[in-house]
NULOMI-59483 format. One record per residue (C-alpha): residue in one letter; x, y, z. Coordinates in steps of 0.1 Angstrom, whole numbers. Example, Ala and Ser with C-alpha at 12.3 -4.5 7.8 and 13.67 -1.06 7.14 Angstrom:
<gutors>
['a'; [123; -45; 78]],
['s'; [137; -11; 71]],
</gutors>
This chain:
<gutors>
['x'; [-181; 818; 418]],
['x'; [-162; 799; 391]],
['x'; [-126; 813; 388]],
['x'; [-119; 798; 353]],
['x'; [-134; 796; 319]],
['x'; [-165; 773; 318]],
['x'; [-189; 758; 293]],
['x'; [-217; 733; 299]],
['x'; [-205; 698; 298]],
['x'; [-237; 677; 296]],
['x'; [-228; 674; 259]],
['x'; [-190; 676; 254]],
['x'; [-192; 676; 216]],
['x'; [-213; 697; 193]],
['x'; [-223; 671; 167]],
['x'; [-259; 668; 180]],
['x'; [-266; 705; 181]],
['x'; [-292; 706; 153]],
['x'; [-310; 676; 167]],
['x'; [-311; 689; 202]],
['x'; [-322; 724; 191]],
['x'; [-349; 710; 169]],
['x'; [-363; 688; 196]],
['x'; [-360; 716; 222]],
['x'; [-380; 740; 200]],
['x'; [-407; 714; 196]],
['x'; [-413; 715; 233]],
['x'; [-411; 753; 237]],
['x'; [-433; 765; 208]],
['x'; [-453; 794; 220]],
['x'; [-452; 784; 257]],
['x'; [-433; 793; 289]],
['x'; [-411; 762; 290]],
['x'; [-394; 769; 323]],
['x'; [-426; 764; 343]],
['x'; [-439; 734; 323]],
['x'; [-425; 702; 339]],
['x'; [-443; 679; 315]],
['x'; [-428; 696; 285]],
['x'; [-393; 693; 300]],
['x'; [-398; 655; 306]],
['x'; [-412; 651; 271]],
['x'; [-380; 667; 258]],
['x'; [-359; 642; 277]],
['x'; [-380; 614; 262]],
['x'; [-374; 627; 227]],
['x'; [-336; 629; 233]],
['x'; [-337; 593; 243]],
['x'; [-356; 584; 211]],
['x'; [-330; 601; 189]],
['x'; [-302; 583; 208]],
['x'; [-289; 616; 223]],
['x'; [-295; 606; 259]],
['x'; [-292; 572; 275]],
['x'; [-326; 557; 280]],
['x'; [-339; 546; 314]],
['x'; [-358; 559; 343]],
['x'; [-351; 596; 350]],
['x'; [-336; 600; 384]],
['x'; [-346; 637; 385]],
['x'; [-384; 639; 380]],
['x'; [-380; 676; 382]],
['x'; [-364; 675; 347]],
['x'; [-331; 689; 358]],
['x'; [-315; 671; 329]],
['x'; [-336; 690; 304]],
['x'; [-326; 723; 319]],
['x'; [-289; 715; 313]],
['x'; [-297; 713; 276]],
['x'; [-314; 747; 278]],
['x'; [-281; 761; 293]],
['x'; [-261; 744; 265]],
['x'; [-282; 760; 238]],
['x'; [-283; 793; 256]],
['x'; [-246; 794; 260]],
['x'; [-242; 789; 222]],
['x'; [-265; 818; 215]],
['x'; [-291; 797; 198]],
['x'; [-320; 806; 220]],
['x'; [-332; 835; 241]],
['x'; [-360; 843; 266]],
['x'; [-385; 869; 257]],
['x'; [-385; 894; 286]],
['x'; [-422; 902; 286]],
['x'; [-436; 867; 282]],
['x'; [-409; 843; 295]],
['x'; [-412; 823; 263]],
['x'; [-380; 808; 249]],
['x'; [-374; 816; 213]],
['x'; [-347; 806; 188]],
['x'; [-322; 833; 177]],
['x'; [-317; 839; 140]],
['x'; [-287; 816; 142]],
['x'; [-309; 790; 157]],
['x'; [-335; 795; 130]],
['x'; [-308; 791; 103]],
['x'; [-299; 757; 118]],
['x'; [-335; 746; 118]],
['x'; [-339; 757; 82]],
['x'; [-312; 732; 73]],
['x'; [-284; 757; 65]],
['x'; [-248; 743; 68]],
['x'; [-242; 740; 105]],
['x'; [-204; 743; 107]],
['x'; [-202; 780; 95]],
['x'; [-231; 789; 118]],
['x'; [-216; 773; 149]],
['x'; [-182; 785; 140]],
['x'; [-196; 821; 140]],
['x'; [-213; 815; 173]],
['x'; [-181; 802; 190]],
['x'; [-160; 831; 177]],
['x'; [-185; 855; 193]],
['x'; [-189; 836; 225]],
['x'; [-176; 857; 254]],
['x'; [-173; 864; 291]],
['x'; [-192; 882; 305]],
['x'; [-224; 869; 288]],
['x'; [-260; 861; 299]],
['x'; [-248; 826; 305]],
['x'; [-217; 834; 325]],
['x'; [-236; 857; 349]],
['x'; [-264; 831; 357]],
['x'; [-265; 824; 394]],
['x'; [-259; 787; 389]],
['x'; [-228; 795; 367]],
['x'; [-213; 828; 380]],
['x'; [-180; 830; 361]],
['x'; [-156; 855; 377]],
['x'; [-160; 890; 364]],
['x'; [-123; 893; 358]],
['x'; [-128; 874; 326]],
['x'; [-134; 898; 297]],
['x'; [-126; 876; 268]],
['x'; [-138; 856; 238]],
['x'; [-122; 822; 247]],
['x'; [-123; 804; 214]],
['x'; [-106; 833; 196]],
['x'; [-80; 834; 223]],
['x'; [-72; 797; 217]],
['x'; [-69; 803; 180]],
['x'; [-47; 833; 186]],
['x'; [-23; 812; 207]],
['x'; [-22; 784; 181]],
['x'; [-15; 810; 154]],
['x'; [15; 823; 173]],
['x'; [48; 807; 161]],
['x'; [60; 804; 197]],
['x'; [31; 781; 206]],
['x'; [17; 764; 175]],
['x'; [2; 735; 195]],
['x'; [-18; 733; 227]],
['x'; [-24; 703; 249]],
['x'; [-53; 699; 273]],
['x'; [-28; 702; 301]],
['x'; [-15; 736; 289]],
['x'; [-50; 749; 283]],
['x'; [-63; 736; 317]],
['x'; [-34; 750; 337]],
['x'; [-28; 784; 321]],
['x'; [-53; 794; 293]],
['x'; [-86; 789; 310]],
['x'; [-73; 802; 343]],
['x'; [-50; 831; 334]],
['x'; [-65; 842; 300]],
['x'; [-84; 871; 315]],
['x'; [-88; 895; 286]],
['x'; [-77; 902; 250]],
['x'; [-50; 927; 258]],
['x'; [-15; 922; 244]],
['x'; [0; 920; 279]],
['x'; [-24; 892; 290]],
['x'; [-17; 873; 258]],
['x'; [20; 876; 263]],
['x'; [17; 865; 299]],
['x'; [-1; 833; 289]],
['x'; [24; 826; 261]],
['x'; [53; 829; 286]],
['x'; [35; 807; 311]],
['x'; [31; 779; 285]],
['x'; [67; 782; 274]],
['x'; [79; 780; 310]],
['x'; [57; 749; 316]],
['x'; [72; 732; 285]],
['x'; [106; 735; 302]],
['x'; [98; 730; 339]],
['x'; [64; 712; 341]],
['x'; [43; 716; 372]],
['x'; [71; 734; 390]],
['x'; [58; 766; 375]],
['x'; [24; 763; 392]],
['x'; [18; 786; 422]],
['x'; [18; 769; 456]],
['x'; [-18; 780; 462]],
['x'; [-30; 767; 428]],
['x'; [-58; 745; 442]],
['x'; [-69; 773; 465]],
['x'; [-73; 797; 435]],
['x'; [-94; 772; 416]],
['x'; [-116; 758; 442]],
['x'; [-148; 740; 433]],
['x'; [-177; 764; 433]],
['x'; [-198; 737; 450]],
['x'; [-176; 715; 471]],
['x'; [-147; 739; 479]],
['x'; [-111; 730; 482]],
['x'; [-98; 700; 463]],
['x'; [-65; 682; 460]],
['x'; [-39; 693; 434]],
['x'; [-46; 662; 414]],
['x'; [-84; 667; 415]],
['x'; [-81; 704; 406]],
['x'; [-59; 695; 376]],
['x'; [-82; 668; 365]],
['x'; [-112; 691; 366]],
['x'; [-94; 719; 347]],
['x'; [-81; 694; 320]],
['x'; [-117; 681; 316]],
['x'; [-129; 716; 309]],
['x'; [-100; 721; 285]],
['x'; [-108; 690; 266]],
['x'; [-144; 702; 262]],
['x'; [-132; 735; 247]],
['x'; [-110; 714; 223]],
['x'; [-140; 693; 214]],
['x'; [-161; 724; 206]],
['x'; [-133; 739; 185]],
['x'; [-129; 707; 166]],
['x'; [-164; 711; 153]],
['x'; [-153; 742; 134]],
['x'; [-128; 721; 114]],
['x'; [-102; 749; 120]],
['x'; [-80; 726; 141]],
['x'; [-67; 691; 141]],
['x'; [-52; 669; 168]],
['x'; [-17; 655; 164]],
['x'; [-5; 621; 175]],
['x'; [0; 633; 211]],
['x'; [-35; 647; 213]],
['x'; [-24; 683; 211]],
['x'; [-43; 706; 188]],
['x'; [-29; 727; 159]],
['x'; [-41; 747; 129]],
['x'; [-36; 727; 97]],
['x'; [-18; 745; 69]],
['x'; [-49; 748; 47]],
['x'; [-69; 765; 75]],
['x'; [-43; 791; 85]],
['x'; [-58; 818; 62]],
['x'; [-93; 812; 75]],
['x'; [-81; 816; 111]],
['x'; [-62; 848; 102]],
['x'; [-93; 862; 87]],
['x'; [-113; 855; 119]],
['x'; [-86; 870; 141]],
['x'; [-84; 901; 120]],
['x'; [-121; 908; 114]],
['x'; [-120; 939; 136]],
['x'; [-147; 929; 160]],
['x'; [-147; 934; 198]],
['x'; [-165; 921; 228]],
['x'; [-202; 930; 231]],
['x'; [-213; 952; 260]],
['x'; [-236; 934; 284]],
['x'; [-260; 957; 304]],
['x'; [-275; 932; 328]],
['x'; [-292; 961; 347]],
['x'; [-313; 972; 317]],
['x'; [-347; 955; 318]],
['x'; [-342; 941; 283]],
['x'; [-304; 939; 285]],
['x'; [-302; 901; 286]],
['x'; [-326; 896; 257]],
['x'; [-310; 923; 236]],
['x'; [-275; 908; 241]],
['x'; [-287; 873; 234]],
['x'; [-305; 883; 202]],
['x'; [-274; 901; 189]],
['x'; [-251; 873; 199]],
['x'; [-274; 849; 180]],
['x'; [-272; 867; 147]],
['x'; [-264; 843; 119]],
['x'; [-235; 850; 95]],
['x'; [-242; 881; 73]],
['x'; [-270; 894; 96]],
['x'; [-269; 928; 114]],
['x'; [-300; 929; 135]],
['x'; [-330; 909; 148]],
['x'; [-361; 930; 146]],
['x'; [-386; 901; 149]],
['x'; [-418; 907; 169]],
['x'; [-437; 877; 183]],
['x'; [-468; 894; 196]],
['x'; [-501; 877; 188]],
['x'; [-485; 846; 172]],
['x'; [-505; 814; 175]],
['x'; [-488; 780; 173]],
['x'; [-512; 759; 152]],
['x'; [-512; 722; 148]],
['x'; [-499; 727; 113]],
['x'; [-468; 746; 126]],
['x'; [-461; 719; 151]],
['x'; [-465; 692; 125]],
['x'; [-442; 709; 101]],
['x'; [-415; 714; 128]],
['x'; [-417; 678; 139]],
['x'; [-415; 664; 104]],
['x'; [-386; 687; 95]],
['x'; [-369; 678; 128]],
['x'; [-370; 641; 118]],
['x'; [-357; 649; 83]],
['x'; [-327; 668; 97]],
['x'; [-320; 639; 121]],
['x'; [-319; 614; 92]],
['x'; [-297; 638; 72]],
['x'; [-271; 636; 99]],
['x'; [-270; 598; 97]],
['x'; [-268; 592; 59]],
['x'; [-265; 612; 27]],
['x'; [-298; 623; 13]],
['x'; [-298; 635; -23]],
['x'; [-336; 639; -29]],
['x'; [-369; 636; -11]],
['x'; [-379; 601; -23]],
['x'; [-411; 582; -17]],
['x'; [-393; 559; 6]],
['x'; [-379; 588; 27]],
['x'; [-414; 603; 29]],
['x'; [-428; 569; 41]],
['x'; [-400; 565; 66]],
['x'; [-408; 598; 82]],
['x'; [-445; 591; 81]],
['x'; [-438; 559; 100]],
['x'; [-416; 577; 126]],
['x'; [-440; 605; 133]],
['x'; [-474; 590; 128]],
['x'; [-484; 616; 102]],
['x'; [-498; 607; 68]],
['x'; [-477; 606; 36]],
['x'; [-496; 637; 24]],
['x'; [-489; 656; 56]],
['x'; [-452; 648; 53]],
['x'; [-451; 659; 17]],
['x'; [-468; 691; 26]],
['x'; [-442; 698; 53]],
['x'; [-414; 694; 27]],
['x'; [-429; 721; 6]],
['x'; [-406; 751; 5]],
['x'; [-381; 733; 28]],
['x'; [-348; 728; 11]],
['x'; [-322; 720; 37]],
['x'; [-286; 715; 28]],
['x'; [-287; 679; 37]],
['x'; [-252; 672; 24]],
['x'; [-237; 697; 48]],
['x'; [-257; 682; 76]],
['x'; [-243; 648; 68]],
['x'; [-207; 660; 63]],
['x'; [-206; 677; 98]],
['x'; [-220; 646; 114]],
['x'; [-198; 621; 96]],
['x'; [-166; 640; 104]],
['x'; [-176; 641; 141]],
['x'; [-184; 604; 140]],
['x'; [-148; 598; 128]],
['x'; [-133; 612; 160]],
['x'; [-159; 598; 185]],
['x'; [-142; 567; 197]],
['x'; [-167; 541; 209]],
['x'; [-195; 567; 214]],
['x'; [-206; 568; 177]],
['x'; [-187; 538; 164]],
['x'; [-218; 520; 151]],
['x'; [-232; 552; 136]],
['x'; [-198; 556; 118]],
['x'; [-201; 521; 104]],
['x'; [-237; 525; 91]],
['x'; [-230; 560; 77]],
['x'; [-200; 546; 57]],
['x'; [-223; 518; 45]],
['x'; [-247; 545; 32]],
['x'; [-219; 563; 15]],
['x'; [-209; 533; -5]],
['x'; [-245; 527; -15]],
['x'; [-244; 563; -29]],
['x'; [-212; 553; -48]],
['x'; [-232; 526; -65]],
['x'; [-222; 495; -44]],
['x'; [-245; 470; -28]],
['x'; [-234; 476; 8]],
['x'; [-242; 456; 39]],
['x'; [-234; 464; 75]],
['x'; [-218; 433; 90]],
['x'; [-200; 448; 120]],
['x'; [-225; 434; 145]],
['x'; [-211; 399; 138]],
['x'; [-180; 386; 156]],
['x'; [-148; 383; 136]],
['x'; [-163; 403; 107]],
['x'; [-153; 437; 93]],
['x'; [-178; 466; 96]],
['x'; [-191; 468; 60]],
['x'; [-191; 445; 30]],
['x'; [-196; 461; -4]],
['x'; [-201; 445; -39]],
['x'; [-198; 463; -72]],
['x'; [-221; 457; -102]],
['x'; [-188; 448; -120]],
['x'; [-187; 417; -99]],
['x'; [-159; 426; -74]],
['x'; [-163; 431; -37]],
['x'; [-145; 447; -8]],
['x'; [-145; 448; 30]],
['x'; [-143; 480; 51]],
['x'; [-133; 486; 87]],
['x'; [-141; 519; 102]],
['x'; [-120; 533; 130]],
['x'; [-133; 563; 149]],
['x'; [-98; 574; 159]],
['x'; [-80; 607; 154]],
['x'; [-48; 590; 142]],
['x'; [-53; 553; 135]],
['x'; [-25; 528; 132]],
['x'; [-30; 491; 123]],
['x'; [-19; 474; 155]],
['x'; [-10; 437; 157]],
['x'; [-45; 426; 168]],
['x'; [-63; 445; 140]],
['x'; [-37; 433; 114]],
['x'; [-42; 397; 125]],
['x'; [-80; 400; 123]],
['x'; [-78; 413; 88]],
['x'; [-52; 386; 77]],
['x'; [-66; 356; 95]],
['x'; [-103; 363; 98]],
['x'; [-118; 390; 76]],
['x'; [-101; 384; 43]],
['x'; [-102; 346; 43]],
['x'; [-139; 346; 54]],
['x'; [-150; 369; 25]],
['x'; [-127; 352; 0]],
['x'; [-143; 319; 8]],
['x'; [-179; 332; 8]],
['x'; [-178; 354; -23]],
['x'; [-148; 345; -43]],
['x'; [-145; 380; -58]],
['x'; [-129; 399; -29]],
['x'; [-105; 425; -44]],
['x'; [-99; 450; -17]],
['x'; [-98; 458; 20]],
['x'; [-101; 493; 33]],
['x'; [-97; 512; 66]],
['x'; [-116; 545; 71]],
['x'; [-106; 568; 100]],
['x'; [-102; 605; 108]],
['x'; [-65; 603; 103]],
['x'; [-36; 578; 101]],
['x'; [-2; 573; 115]],
['x'; [30; 580; 95]],
['x'; [36; 542; 89]],
['x'; [2; 534; 75]],
['x'; [13; 527; 39]],
['x'; [38; 501; 51]],
['x'; [11; 485; 72]],
['x'; [-13; 483; 43]],
['x'; [13; 468; 20]],
['x'; [22; 443; 47]],
['x'; [-14; 430; 48]],
['x'; [-15; 429; 10]],
['x'; [17; 409; 8]],
['x'; [4; 384; 34]],
['x'; [-30; 379; 18]],
['x'; [-26; 386; -19]],
['x'; [-55; 410; -16]],
['x'; [-48; 447; -22]],
['x'; [-61; 475; 0]],
['x'; [-61; 511; 9]],
['x'; [-69; 536; 37]],
['x'; [-89; 568; 34]],
['x'; [-97; 596; 58]],
['x'; [-133; 604; 66]],
['x'; [-128; 638; 50]],
['x'; [-116; 622; 18]],
['x'; [-146; 598; 18]],
['x'; [-167; 629; 18]],
['x'; [-147; 644; -11]],
['x'; [-150; 612; -30]],
['x'; [-188; 613; -25]],
['x'; [-189; 649; -37]],
['x'; [-169; 640; -68]],
['x'; [-192; 611; -75]],
['x'; [-223; 634; -72]],
['x'; [-207; 658; -97]],
['x'; [-199; 630; -122]],
['x'; [-205; 593; -113]],
['x'; [-172; 575; -111]],
['x'; [-167; 543; -132]],
['x'; [-163; 513; -109]],
['x'; [-132; 501; -127]],
['x'; [-116; 534; -117]],
['x'; [-128; 529; -81]],
['x'; [-113; 494; -81]],
['x'; [-79; 508; -91]],
['x'; [-82; 535; -64]],
['x'; [-92; 511; -37]],
['x'; [-64; 486; -44]],
['x'; [-34; 511; -44]],
['x'; [-19; 497; -12]],
['x'; [-15; 531; 4]],
['x'; [-36; 560; 16]],
['x'; [-60; 576; -8]],
['x'; [-51; 613; -11]],
['x'; [-68; 645; -22]],
['x'; [-47; 644; -54]],
['x'; [-59; 609; -61]],
['x'; [-96; 620; -59]],
['x'; [-90; 652; -79]],
['x'; [-74; 631; -107]],
['x'; [-105; 609; -111]],
</gutors>
């Protein structure tokens, strides 16, 4: 039995949720997936093709890896198992994701409903302690919204929140608040002497204090990663999370929505299915009355799903504004279907491709090295949408990540940094001053700006940009990934003149929301 909060950690971030769900459903359409080893292995192969799983020989030929993804989707309330047939189906929230609806509101809704006990938490391979009667992500937001707490570190979450946050009562909440406050004053002295005994491994038993804390902090960090996907929180320079000012009203609305834990009747023959269907209702839905009896999965249905799955994957890597002939040909090449078959699959399918890209891009910006290259190429694609000729050059040594050139005969270089709070350290500054700027000045002669794109920046970033400009006589700027998205939205509404963009990109400071709103 697990004596703390737990969530699957095979995928520690939620950015690939649409891809994984769409690939999973391709392998489960109309069949009992749990007993079909070949389908599970095919699913793993598709994950590798989409870059969601490391390629290579699978050590577990029993497809154990595939089953961990089933647990991941099941825990999020995106799939359920039909009691009478054993067939795995998508919930209405899952269907909404596959229809291309904006993923962040859907997943936020699922996380705010996620609770213990649940069909996931009582699974024999999981078995989270029955003392937990709580919606964990709400509890985290409730703590962050409390003026006495305001921020939470993975150390605080791991030591006290996921271990002692048992229920949603006022007394339990106050207990956890006081535990965190005491820890901030006295550190690990406040931990009970039998701490490692209380939180033993459910598989290997007793661990050292250091191992126990590392395990709990790892779980805490995964909870933080999940919550980051909602865009309701940010990380500060110390890595602790907080609710940014502009999202406080959204969090308050969630915490005061009047909902309670759902009752789970695991002894009822349909109890697990009923709970999971209700858990998996999309925003604005009240019930799931679907009946699947007699449905036949035709080749046409499978083809449509596969083509649409590839479209949603591409939409997560670059902005798509229309279904062009080149996009149709690209998907035809990827899937092996004809151009006509791809076009037919697009009929009546109008996904919100911008929301797909926005969610993916913002997650790339905090991914570190994991999605660094994807962040570079996605930024290249954005500047193409802004009307620049853009080239990804980051795969060459001593080069920036992206080179862009305007039709007005000026160019710029862009370095993307997938950091939560980026500062231009000495090494990065010297590369820009001694390598990047001289190289592109010599090659093109019309270099007018340098730029850094990151999730966020340190307090001293304007001084650092000005320092580079003073040393090179080339002006520059920095911009957050979120403001890059805002800039793209503004350009879609009314294309921005490139003279105005040149002025914006050479301001020698960070580009703000006010700057973009004034364009």
